[in-house]
PADREN-241414 format. One line per 10 residues: number of its first residue (from 1); their letters; for each residue x negated, z negated, y negated of C-alpha. Coordinates in Angstrom, 2 decimals, always signed. Layout:
<atoms>
NUM> A> X/Z/Y  ... .
</atoms>
This chain:
<atoms>
1> XXXXXXXXXX> -34.34/-62.71/+20.53  -32.38/-64.72/+18.50  -32.81/-64.43/+14.61  -31.91/-67.54/+12.41  -32.70/-68.42/+8.67  -32.96/-71.67/+6.74  -33.84/-73.13/+3.56  -36.16/-75.66/+2.11  -33.59/-77.04/-0.65  -35.58/-78.88/-3.17 .
11> XXXXXXXXXX> -34.12/-80.84/-6.51  -36.16/-82.87/-9.10  -39.72/-82.54/-10.31  -43.12/-83.70/-9.84  -43.32/-86.36/-8.14  -39.68/-87.20/-7.66  -38.75/-84.22/-5.51  -36.49/-84.47/-3.36  -35.44/-81.97/+0.23  -31.87/-81.92/+1.42 .
21> XXXXXXXXXX> -31.97/-82.97/+5.22  -29.43/-82.98/+7.89  -28.67/-85.53/+11.06  -27.42/-83.42/+13.78  -25.71/-86.04/+16.77  -25.87/-83.29/+19.38  -30.00/-83.43/+19.02  -30.17/-87.04/+17.28  -32.50/-85.22/+15.06  -33.12/-85.33/+11.46 .
31> XXXXXXXXXX> -33.92/-81.51/+10.64  -33.66/-78.70/+7.98  -30.35/-77.13/+7.72  -30.44/-73.67/+9.68  -28.54/-71.35/+11.81  -28.04/-67.88/+13.60  -27.88/-64.90/+11.70  -24.25/-62.83/+12.10  -24.42/-59.15/+13.14  -24.79/-56.69/+10.02 .
41> XXXXXXXXXX> -26.00/-60.01/+8.03  -28.94/-60.35/+5.89  -31.31/-62.90/+6.73  -31.28/-64.33/+2.98  -27.56/-64.60/+3.51  -27.38/-66.21/+6.72  -29.94/-69.58/+5.17  -27.22/-69.63/+2.18  -24.41/-69.43/+4.44  -25.72/-71.56/+6.74 .
51> XXXXXXXXXX> -26.83/-74.78/+4.45  -23.37/-74.21/+3.24  -21.65/-74.72/+6.18  -23.65/-77.38/+7.14  -24.04/-79.39/+3.93  -21.46/-78.32/+1.89  -24.04/-77.41/-0.85  -24.21/-74.18/-2.41  -27.90/-72.91/-3.20  -29.61/-70.14/-4.73 .
61> XXXXXXXXXX> -33.03/-68.89/-2.61  -36.23/-68.38/-4.80  -38.71/-66.95/-2.41  -39.30/-66.58/+1.51  -41.57/-69.26/+3.24  -43.05/-68.86/+6.58  -41.40/-67.72/+9.88  -41.37/-69.85/+12.66  -41.08/-69.09/+16.41  -40.20/-70.87/+19.23 .
71> XXXXXXXXXX> -38.82/-70.67/+22.94  -35.58/-71.70/+24.09  -34.18/-70.82/+27.26  -35.36/-67.44/+28.36  -35.47/-66.17/+24.74  -37.78/-66.52/+21.21  -35.88/-67.99/+18.36  -37.18/-66.54/+15.06  -36.24/-68.72/+12.14  -37.11/-67.13/+8.52 .
81> XXXXXXXXXX> -37.28/-70.12/+5.91  -36.54/-69.85/+2.46  -37.04/-72.15/-0.44  -33.74/-72.77/-2.35  -32.52/-75.07/-5.11  -29.03/-76.17/-5.88  -26.87/-73.75/-7.42  -24.46/-76.31/-8.27  -23.67/-79.86/-8.95  -20.53/-79.23/-6.45 .
91> XXXXXXXXXX> -20.74/-80.65/-2.75  -17.67/-79.22/-0.61  -16.92/-80.10/+2.88  -19.00/-79.23/+5.52  -18.88/-78.26/+9.59  -19.01/-80.98/+12.26  -23.19/-80.00/+13.59  -24.38/-82.68/+11.06  -22.86/-86.11/+10.69  -25.64/-86.92/+7.91 .
101> XXXXXXXXXX> -26.42/-85.02/+4.74  -29.12/-86.60/+2.90  -31.40/-86.03/-0.09  -35.19/-87.42/+0.78  -38.06/-87.72/-1.01  -40.29/-85.32/+0.17  -42.96/-87.94/+1.41  -40.13/-89.39/+3.43  -39.61/-86.21/+4.69  -42.83/-85.56/+6.02 .
111> XXXXXXXXXX> -42.84/-88.96/+7.53  -39.87/-89.04/+9.34  -38.19/-85.45/+10.07  -38.37/-84.79/+13.79  -40.20/-81.24/+13.76  -43.84/-80.62/+12.53  -42.69/-76.64/+11.83  -40.13/-78.32/+9.52  -42.29/-80.52/+8.01  -45.15/-77.72/+7.61 .
121> XXXXXXXXXX> -42.47/-75.75/+5.94  -42.04/-78.36/+3.11  -45.49/-79.03/+2.52  -45.55/-75.21/+2.37  -42.34/-74.87/-0.21  -43.78/-77.95/-2.46  -47.17/-76.04/-2.68  -45.75/-72.51/-3.65  -46.90/-71.93/-7.24  -43.71/-70.74/-9.45 .
131> XXXXXXXXXX> -43.07/-67.13/-9.45  -40.02/-64.69/-10.77  -38.22/-61.87/-8.74  -37.40/-58.68/-10.08  -35.28/-56.88/-7.66  -35.68/-52.84/-7.28  -33.25/-51.07/-5.49  -32.93/-47.58/-4.09  -29.48/-46.66/-4.27  -27.20/-46.76/-1.11 .
141> XXXXXXXXXX> -26.48/-43.54/+1.12  -25.19/-40.63/-0.93  -23.33/-37.26/+0.09  -25.91/-34.26/+0.61  -26.91/-32.17/-2.26  -26.15/-29.31/+0.00  -22.32/-30.72/+0.63  -21.51/-31.63/-3.19  -20.02/-29.02/-5.67  -20.52/-31.00/-9.05 .
151> XXXXXXXXXX> -23.24/-32.31/-10.92  -26.08/-33.87/-9.26  -25.38/-37.12/-11.27  -21.80/-37.26/-10.23  -22.87/-37.44/-6.56  -20.67/-40.16/-4.51  -21.86/-42.76/-1.61  -20.63/-41.90/+1.55  -18.58/-44.07/+3.38  -22.01/-45.64/+4.95 .
161> XXXXXXXXXX> -23.62/-45.85/+1.29  -20.08/-47.72/+0.57  -20.42/-50.52/+3.07  -24.42/-50.79/+1.94  -23.08/-51.55/-1.65  -20.51/-54.23/-0.02  -23.26/-56.12/+1.91  -26.31/-55.63/-0.69  -23.80/-57.42/-2.90  -24.06/-60.23/-0.39 .
171> XXXXXXXXXX> -27.93/-60.01/-0.75  -27.74/-60.24/-4.75  -25.53/-63.67/-4.36  -28.10/-65.31/-2.35  -30.53/-65.31/-5.07  -27.75/-65.67/-7.71  -28.60/-61.94/-9.74  -27.82/-62.49/-13.48  -28.67/-59.33/-14.90  -27.70/-55.93/-13.47 .
181> XXXXXXXXXX> -29.73/-51.98/-14.90  -29.47/-48.91/-13.47  -29.47/-44.95/-13.96  -26.62/-43.72/-15.38  -25.90/-41.64/-12.12  -22.71/-42.20/-10.38  -24.71/-43.23/-6.78  -26.75/-45.65/-8.74  -23.68/-47.19/-10.35  -21.81/-47.52/-7.25 .
191> XXXXXXXXXX> -24.18/-49.36/-5.54  -24.55/-52.23/-7.90  -20.45/-52.11/-8.42  -19.53/-54.47/-5.87  -22.07/-57.38/-7.15  -21.22/-56.69/-10.82  -17.35/-57.05/-9.94  -18.19/-59.79/-7.82  -20.49/-61.82/-10.61  -18.31/-60.44/-13.69 .
201> XXXXXXXXXX> -21.45/-58.95/-14.66  -22.25/-55.54/-16.74  -24.35/-52.66/-15.62  -26.89/-51.65/-17.83  -27.04/-47.82/-17.56  -30.14/-45.66/-18.72  -30.26/-42.01/-18.58  -33.97/-42.39/-18.55  -33.58/-43.41/-15.18  -32.00/-40.87/-13.54 .
211> XXXXXXXXXX> -33.79/-38.12/-11.73  -32.75/-35.37/-14.39  -34.54/-37.06/-17.31  -37.12/-38.65/-15.43  -38.36/-35.07/-14.37  -37.55/-33.79/-18.29  -39.29/-37.18/-19.81  -41.27/-39.49/-17.28  -42.28/-41.37/-20.37  -38.97/-42.17/-20.78 .
221> XXXXXXXXXX> -39.00/-44.16/-17.45  -41.88/-46.14/-18.69  -40.06/-47.04/-21.83  -37.17/-47.91/-19.94  -39.15/-50.32/-17.23  -41.16/-51.62/-20.17  -37.94/-52.84/-21.71  -36.26/-54.02/-18.94  -39.43/-56.09/-17.85  -39.12/-57.83/-20.99 .
231> XXXXXXXXXX> -35.59/-58.72/-20.17  -36.62/-59.70/-16.80  -39.20/-62.06/-18.68  -36.77/-63.42/-21.06  -33.66/-63.82/-18.20  -32.61/-66.99/-16.98  -31.92/-65.38/-13.80  -33.21/-62.78/-11.81  -32.82/-58.84/-12.73  -31.87/-56.18/-10.03 .
241> XXXXXXXXXX> -32.59/-52.44/-11.15  -31.05/-49.61/-9.41  -33.23/-46.20/-9.42  -33.70/-42.93/-6.95  -36.46/-41.91/-4.76  -38.32/-39.43/-6.87  -38.09/-42.07/-9.58  -39.20/-45.55/-7.81  -42.78/-44.89/-7.82  -43.03/-44.75/-11.61 .
251> XXXXXXXXXX> -40.63/-47.74/-11.91  -43.35/-49.82/-9.25  -45.98/-48.66/-11.23  -44.98/-49.79/-14.82  -44.79/-53.43/-13.01  -48.31/-53.04/-11.88  -47.14/-52.32/-8.16  -48.78/-49.50/-5.97  -45.60/-48.29/-3.97  -46.83/-48.83/+0.02 .
261> XXXXXXXXXX> -43.73/-47.30/+1.45  -40.55/-45.23/+0.85  -37.76/-47.45/+0.29  -34.40/-45.99/+2.53  -31.29/-45.62/+0.95  -29.83/-49.17/+0.43  -33.46/-50.79/+0.52  -34.34/-53.73/-1.84  -38.09/-54.39/-2.73  -38.08/-57.93/-4.46 .
271> XXXXXXXXXX> -41.59/-57.80/-6.85  -42.80/-61.65/-7.52  -44.93/-61.98/-10.59  -46.50/-65.08/-11.65  -46.14/-66.88/-14.54  -48.77/-64.76/-16.47  -46.25/-61.73/-15.61  -48.64/-60.58/-12.90  -47.42/-59.18/-9.60  -48.69/-61.34/-6.47 .
281> XXXXXXXXX> -45.85/-60.55/-3.76  -43.64/-57.75/-2.66  -41.31/-58.33/-0.42  -39.14/-55.60/+1.25  -35.38/-55.93/+2.58  -33.97/-53.42/+4.56  -30.36/-52.01/+4.53  -28.14/-53.97/+7.55  -26.01/-50.83/+7.67 .
</atoms>
């Protein structure tokens, strides 16, 4: 199986929406930008990278769309599509896979793109109601409790955990996360540190989200999550919160989400809420390492 990812990049509003398309001379087609996933790469990161490489445009992802499957020789290619928007007006150079990069009115793209799957994906993207994502992160792989001599709150990430945290930075960048919050425990803070340093953001540390405080005062988790939920509603960019496995059910519960699976170390759950603040979808993204 060949895994790939791409994006429906839209700009403008209402009847004036345009979609980013490319012409590939090797296929003589007009299509949406997409490409193959690299080893240990998140599909979301693949989409942003491929759009940049093929078009020169930097984009931020909004939410997932459909998954397309089709045969290529003896393999099956699986393409995960995302809805995206331009992150900046600046355009850089792009590779030679596309010789033309254009913004087409959505109506023209529906009429003239070469592939029905692309057309259907555009239609889905245009019809998607607006939602806002909130990222819930379980901290990356930490040292075993039995092997740690100090305070549990000071327990460090393992080498694998540090690699997970570094990879996570790319995922958060793909969505341009703009606010960070965490349990004050070292392993949670260090999970978000690579992205915080990359994006120049401060991590808001909360003792109430630590395992120790959550046991002593469960209401503290609810108060803190209510505060952070309000921050998420006001913020222009998405919020990511890092927590611990035993505390996650309470964190999800405050958002009105029933946790239907246990997050693995370094796993991310993106909770999408509608304009009224009600959760409508939860997307789970497993760690790549």
